[in-house]
N, C-alpha and C positions, 0 to 999 in steps of 0.2 A: 563881334560870335555874340550865339544863342546859348543857350539853355538847356539843348539837346546833349544828348551820347555825340549828336557830329561832329562835338568841342571835348567831347571828353580831353582826346588826348593833350587839352592847356591844361588841365584841371591835376591839384599834386598832390588830391586821387581822385583812380580812377573806382568806379562804379564797380567794376571786375575784385578793384583788392579792399573794397570795402565791405562787398559779397563773402570774398576770403576772412578779412578780421572775425566778423562777422559770424561762420564757422566757426573757427578759431574759438571762439569764445562761447562756442555750442550754443547761440541765439539760430530760435527756427524762423526762420521768415518767409513769404511769397513776394514773389516777382510778380508785375501786369505791366505789361509797352503798351503805348498806345502812343496819341500824334503828341507832338508837343502840348503842355497845356500851363498854360500864362494867366488860371484866372480860379475861382472858384469855382464858377459860375461856368467854363468850361469843364473844369472837371467832375461836373457834374454829368458832366452828357456821356461821363466811358466805365459808368459804375454797375456794369449789369449783374456784377457778382460780387460784389465788393461792401462790404457789410460790416459799418467799425466805425470807426470814431474816426473820421478825417478832420486832419491838419490842415490850419491854414498860419505861419511863420513870418512873425514880423522882427529882421533884424533893423537895429532901431542905435542913436546916438544918444544920450544928454550934454548939459551944455558941459559938465565939467569933463564930456571927452569920451566915457565911460560908453563902456560896446555892452546891448541888450539882443538876447534872443529870446520871446517871447512865441509860446508854442499854443495854440489856443485853438478849439474847435473853430473849422470853417463859418461856421455858422457867426462864430461871433463876432457884433458891433463891436470893436474898439474906440476905445472915447484916450485918446494919448491924454489930456489935459486928467479927466479920472483916473487912467493907467499910469501917470505920473506918481501920483498919489496912495498908490496900491502897492505900490515897490520901492516907496521912497527913495527916489528921483529926483535931479529940479527938470525943469522942461524937456521932454522928449523929441527927437524930429525920427526920419525914415535916415539910415546912412547911408551914403554914396555908395551907387555900383560900385569903385572901387576899391571901398571902404570894406563892402561885404568881401571882397575877391581876396582882398589882402587879410580877411580875417578871418571867413570864412572858409575859403579857395569854392565858391561858386559864385554863379554867374544870378541875375535878378531872376526869378519864375524859377528855382528850385533848390530855395532855401530850404532845409529843413535841420530837427534837432539832429540827423548825423553827420551835420556838414562843422560838426564841433570837430570833430577828428583830427580836420588843418587849425585847427583856434591853439597855435604849439604856445603863444606867452600864458594860454592858458589863465585869459581874461576876461572870457566873456562871462556875463551877468546870462544865466537862464533860469525862464522862469516857466514851470508848464501852467494849464489849463487845471483848477483843480478837479473839474470831470471828468480831464482825463486818468485818475486816478484807479488804480487796479483793472482797468480797460484790458479784456483778452486782444482783442484788437485797434492795432493805432496804423492809422497810414501816414504817408509822408515818403517825398521823395527820393529817393538813394543816390546826388548828388548833381541828377538830371532833370527836365523835367518832361523828359518818353518815355519814365518808367513812374510805376509807384511801388512803394515794397509794405507787408504789411510785417507786423510785429506785436510784439505785450510790448504793454505796461511795464509789465517786470524788464521784459529784455532792455528794454531804451535805458533799466537803472544799473543793472550789469555791465551796460556799454558804456555808460555813464563814468560808473564805478570805476573802470575798467581805464577810461581816459584820465582819471585823477578830478572830475568835474565833477563841481557839485551844485545844485540847483535848488532853486525853491518853487515849492507850489504856491498859487494867489487865488486868489478869485477870481475869476475875471466877468461877473456877473454884472452889468452895473445898473 
């Protein structure tokens, strides 16, 4: 299975259910459809009217088996050794696709801050790039990688609050 809408039936939360939740929370958003995107470079080809903060999202695990979601600017170079120090963790590595699905309910290529809706244990450690603070337009996937959703930083915080999730802001400039 890939991370496109074609396989959204296999997800614990569908993009449509996510949109309904956002509407119920009175969160304004726009949806952009495009071919499935797997890399930042792929995504940059489909940006005609998409101006704002574009994210890249890292699902990580440390040697103590704690899970992390790091939401960074798409062009940010992330040094995992330095990131380990910044977020006060032990050695970090990328989480497996099986663990990603178990913890966030998405397939590789569709990792997004919105996928925390599927983290029922509420045990994911969320770190937001300090550069995104207060941005009017943040772009991320809505659980699938052939759509992009635009919403504000404040809307993202409302979403986290509704889900009962905390987060930390971290300076990711290395």
